[in-house]
C-alpha positions in Angstrom: 48.6 74.0 -131.4 46.9 70.7 -132.0 43.7 70.1 -130.1 43.5 66.9 -128.1 41.0 64.3 -129.4 38.5 63.4 -126.8 38.1 59.6 -126.7 34.8 58.0 -125.6 34.9 55.9 -122.3 33.6 52.4 -123.0 32.2 50.5 -119.9 31.9 46.7 -120.4 29.4 44.9 -118.2 29.8 41.2 -118.0 27.0 39.1 -116.7 28.1 36.2 -114.4 26.7 32.9 -115.4 26.1 29.8 -113.2 26.1 29.9 -109.4 23.6 28.5 -107.0 21.9 31.4 -105.3 22.9 34.3 -103.2 25.1 32.3 -100.7 26.5 29.5 -102.7 25.8 25.7 -101.9 27.1 25.5 -98.3 23.6 25.9 -96.9 22.5 22.7 -98.6 25.1 20.7 -96.6 24.0 22.3 -93.3 20.3 21.6 -94.2 21.1 18.0 -95.1 22.8 17.5 -91.7 19.9 19.0 -89.9 17.4 16.8 -91.7 19.5 13.7 -91.0 19.8 14.6 -87.3 16.0 15.2 -87.1 15.3 11.9 -88.8 17.6 10.1 -86.3 16.0 11.9 -83.4 12.5 10.9 -84.5 13.7 7.4 -85.1 15.0 7.1 -81.6 11.8 8.6 -80.2 9.8 6.0 -82.1 12.0 3.2 -80.9 11.7 4.3 -77.2 7.9 4.5 -77.4 7.3 1.3 -79.4 9.3 -1.2 -77.4 8.8 -2.9 -74.1 10.9 -2.2 -70.9 13.5 -4.9 -71.6 14.1 -3.7 -75.2 14.3 -0.1 -74.0 16.9 -1.0 -71.5 18.9 -2.7 -74.2 18.8 0.4 -76.3 20.0 2.6 -73.5 22.8 0.1 -72.8 23.9 0.3 -76.4 24.1 4.1 -76.4 26.1 4.0 -73.2 28.7 1.6 -74.6 28.5 1.5 -78.4 32.2 0.6 -78.9 33.2 -2.9 -79.9 36.6 -2.4 -78.2 37.5 -3.2 -74.6 36.9 0.0 -72.6 38.6 1.6 -69.6 35.5 2.4 -67.5 35.7 1.6 -63.8 32.2 0.3 -64.0 31.9 -3.1 -65.6 29.5 -3.5 -68.5 27.5 -6.6 -69.5 29.4 -7.0 -72.7 31.9 -9.7 -73.5 34.7 -7.1 -74.1 35.3 -6.3 -70.5 34.6 -3.2 -68.4 33.3 -0.3 -70.5 33.0 -2.5 -73.6 30.0 -3.0 -75.9 26.8 -4.5 -74.6 25.6 -7.9 -75.9 22.0 -7.0 -75.5 19.9 -7.9 -78.5 17.2 -5.6 -79.7 14.6 -7.6 -81.6 11.6 -5.6 -82.9 10.1 -8.4 -84.9 11.0 -7.0 -88.3 12.5 -8.8 -91.3 15.8 -7.0 -90.9 16.4 -8.3 -87.4 19.3 -10.7 -87.0 18.2 -14.3 -86.2 18.5 -15.2 -82.6 19.0 -18.7 -81.3 16.7 -19.5 -78.4 18.4 -20.8 -75.3 17.1 -23.7 -73.2 16.0 -21.2 -70.6 14.0 -19.1 -73.1 12.5 -22.3 -74.6 11.4 -23.3 -71.2 9.8 -20.0 -70.7 7.9 -20.3 -74.0 6.6 -23.6 -73.0 5.7 -22.4 -69.5 7.9 -25.0 -67.9 10.0 -22.8 -65.6 10.7 -19.1 -64.8 13.8 -17.3 -65.8 16.9 -18.0 -63.7 17.3 -14.3 -63.1 13.9 -14.2 -61.6 14.5 -17.3 -59.5 17.8 -15.9 -58.2 16.2 -12.5 -57.4 13.4 -14.2 -55.5 15.9 -16.3 -53.6 18.0 -13.2 -52.7 14.8 -11.4 -51.5 13.9 -14.4 -49.3 17.4 -14.6 -47.9 17.4 -10.9 -47.1 14.0 -11.1 -45.4 15.3 -14.1 -43.4 18.4 -12.3 -42.3 16.3 -9.4 -41.1 14.2 -11.8 -39.1 17.2 -13.4 -37.5 18.7 -10.0 -36.6 15.4 -9.0 -35.0 15.5 -12.3 -33.0 19.1 -11.5 -32.0 18.0 -8.1 -30.7 15.1 -9.6 -28.8 17.3 -12.1 -27.1 19.8 -9.5 -26.1 17.0 -7.4 -24.6 15.7 -10.5 -22.8 19.1 -11.3 -21.3 19.2 -7.8 -19.9 15.7 -7.9 -18.5 15.2 -11.6 -17.5 16.0 -12.5 -13.9 16.8 -16.0 -15.1 19.2 -15.0 -17.9 20.8 -11.9 -16.5 23.2 -13.7 -14.1 24.5 -15.7 -17.0 25.0 -12.8 -19.4 28.7 -13.5 -19.8 28.0 -17.1 -20.6 25.4 -16.5 -23.3 27.2 -15.6 -26.5 25.1 -14.4 -29.5 26.2 -13.8 -33.1 25.2 -14.3 -36.8 27.0 -16.9 -38.8 26.6 -18.1 -42.4 24.4 -20.9 -41.0 22.2 -18.6 -39.0 21.8 -17.1 -35.5 24.1 -18.9 -33.1 23.4 -19.0 -29.3 26.3 -20.5 -27.3 26.0 -21.4 -23.7 29.6 -21.7 -22.4 31.1 -22.9 -19.1 32.7 -20.6 -16.6 35.5 -21.5 -14.2 33.2 -21.8 -11.2 29.8 -22.2 -13.0 29.7 -25.2 -15.4 26.6 -26.0 -17.4 26.9 -29.8 -16.6 28.0 -32.0 -13.8 31.6 -32.9 -13.9 32.3 -35.6 -16.6 28.5 -36.0 -17.1 25.7 -35.1 -19.5 23.5 -34.1 -16.5 22.4 -30.5 -16.8 22.7 -28.2 -13.9 19.3 -26.8 -12.7 20.2 -23.3 -13.8 21.1 -24.6 -17.3 17.7 -26.2 -17.6 16.1 -22.8 -16.6 18.2 -21.0 -19.3 17.1 -23.5 -22.0 13.4 -23.2 -20.9 13.7 -19.4 -21.1 15.1 -19.6 -24.6 12.4 -21.9 -25.9 9.7 -19.2 -26.5 12.1 -17.2 -28.6 13.1 -20.3 -30.7 9.4 -21.0 -31.3 8.8 -17.4 -32.4 10.5 -18.1 -35.8 9.8 -20.8 -38.3 13.4 -21.8 -38.7 14.6 -25.1 -37.5 17.6 -25.5 -35.1 20.7 -27.5 -34.8 22.5 -28.4 -31.5 26.1 -29.3 -31.1 28.1 -30.2 -28.0 31.7 -29.3 -27.4 34.4 -30.2 -24.9 37.9 -29.0 -24.1 41.0 -31.1 -24.9 41.2 -32.7 -21.5 41.3 -36.4 -22.3 38.6 -38.7 -21.0 39.2 -42.4 -21.6 37.1 -45.0 -19.8 37.2 -48.8 -19.8 34.2 -49.0 -22.2 35.9 -46.6 -24.6 33.7 -43.6 -23.6 35.5 -40.5 -24.8 34.9 -36.7 -25.3 33.1 -37.6 -28.6 30.5 -39.5 -26.6 30.3 -36.8 -23.9 29.8 -33.9 -26.3 27.1 -35.8 -28.2 25.3 -36.8 -25.0 25.4 -33.2 -23.7 23.9 -31.9 -26.9 21.2 -34.5 -26.6 20.5 -33.5 -23.0 20.1 -29.9 -24.2 17.6 -31.1 -26.8 15.6 -32.9 -24.2 15.6 -29.8 -21.9 14.4 -27.6 -24.8 11.6 -30.0 -25.7 10.7 -30.2 -22.0 10.4 -26.4 -22.0 7.8 -26.5 -24.8 9.9 -26.5 -28.0 7.7 -27.2 -30.9 7.8 -30.7 -32.2 10.0 -31.2 -35.3 11.9 -28.0 -34.6 15.2 -29.8 -34.1 17.0 -30.7 -37.4 20.3 -31.9 -36.2 22.1 -32.9 -32.9 25.8 -33.6 -33.1 28.8 -34.0 -30.8 32.0 -32.4 -31.9 34.3 -33.2 -29.0 37.2 -30.7 -29.0 37.8 -30.3 -32.7 36.1 -26.8 -32.8 37.7 -24.9 -30.0 36.3 -21.5 -29.0 39.7 -20.5 -27.5 42.4 -21.9 -29.8 45.2 -20.5 -27.7 44.0 -22.2 -24.5 42.6 -25.6 -25.4 41.6 -26.4 -21.8 39.9 -23.1 -21.2 36.4 -23.7 -19.7 34.8 -21.6 -22.4 35.6 -24.4 -24.8 33.0 -26.6 -23.0 29.8 -25.3 -24.5 26.5 -26.1 -26.1 25.8 -24.3 -29.4 22.3 -23.7 -30.7 22.0 -22.4 -34.2 18.7 -21.1 -35.6 19.4 -22.2 -39.1 18.8 -20.4 -42.4 16.7 -22.1 -45.0 19.8 -22.9 -47.0 21.6 -24.4 -44.0 18.5 -26.4 -43.2 18.2 -27.8 -46.7 21.9 -28.7 -46.6 21.5 -30.5 -43.3 18.4 -32.4 -44.3 19.0 -33.3 -47.9 22.7 -34.5 -47.8 21.7 -38.0 -46.8 18.6 -38.1 -49.0 20.6 -37.1 -52.1 23.1 -39.9 -51.3 20.3 -42.4 -51.0 18.9 -41.2 -54.3 22.2 -41.9 -56.0 22.2 -45.5 -54.9 21.6 -48.0 -57.7 18.1 -49.3 -58.3 19.4 -52.7 -57.2 18.5 -51.6 -53.6 15.0 -52.8 -54.4 16.2 -56.4 -53.7 14.9 -57.5 -50.3 17.5 -57.7 -47.7 17.6 -59.5 -44.3 15.9 -57.4 -41.6 18.3 -56.0 -39.1 18.1 -57.3 -35.6 18.7 -53.9 -34.0 18.7 -50.3 -35.2 22.1 -48.9 -35.9 23.1 -46.2 -33.4 23.4 -42.6 -34.6 27.1 -41.5 -34.8 26.3 -38.1 -33.3 24.2 -39.5 -30.5 25.8 -42.6 -29.0 23.6 -44.8 -26.9 26.1 -45.1 -24.1 25.4 -43.1 -20.9 28.4 -41.5 -19.3 29.1 -42.0 -15.6 28.5 -39.1 -13.3 32.1 -38.9 -12.4 35.3 -40.1 -13.9 35.6 -43.9 -13.8 38.2 -45.4 -11.6 39.5 -47.5 -14.5 40.4 -44.4 -16.6 43.7 -44.7 -18.3 46.7 -43.6 -16.2 47.7 -40.0 -16.6 44.3 -38.9 -18.0 43.0 -35.6 -16.6 39.6 -35.5 -14.9 36.7 -35.4 -17.3 35.2 -32.1 -18.2 
């Protein structure tokens, strides 16, 4: 029997070479991302604390809409790429890396101290307009309360119409079927109409706004021998209302415009001969409407050539105002009125 030969067990230990630590190199990537994020965070914090309010707003706007493509947001952005697109706000921190920016005429004017920014002017104008609107609404409420309380105005509540228009607060005094504001075919005011206008005077004086007056007739034709028509009648009635207001204590210079509009602006379009179309309209004008009324003619005069400095022959008489004809209407319809014409209104 042959004995088995016992062979020795050989263990080979191989030492690994290379490698970057216990967990490989993945941690380095994560750490680099962390450092980058922290650097970006501190950079943003520095920007936020080192810029003024306008620059900070531009930074916020950029992070809201950083895309250069047209967006789909329902809220429009200030960028040129449409709603949701990138902002065009420029962040200029004064460093050498900042992109050059061409100064606009507006900014140049600001640097020279010549004029404020247009945005500031527009904002101030809107604030003034809003304050004026609130003042007119307050006057409207005061007038409505006065109509309910005043013994003079209450009986004519249905004939005093108040509303707010783009030109200002409008007060319309309209005719009723059995209670006209004027004598038939005349610019003579009824006694109660004078009382109404005197009652309104104190309220018109309570605001700095100037007023305009316009007279209106219905479409009933009124043709006299001397050519006196509804145009003349409406203008004379508006002028009579002006005199009554001034007689009641209206401040001097309060009236900015007096016009006669005949029947071209009907209150009741479906019934051109409805008595309500015969009315006096008083508008407490907004500042913008007042400027438009007062500066239209002066701007036209300014546009005239300088040759106007040449002396001209002095006129023998002043030209009559188109809105306020000098003719005085008769108290009743003239007998020579054209055949078929309806009674004057």
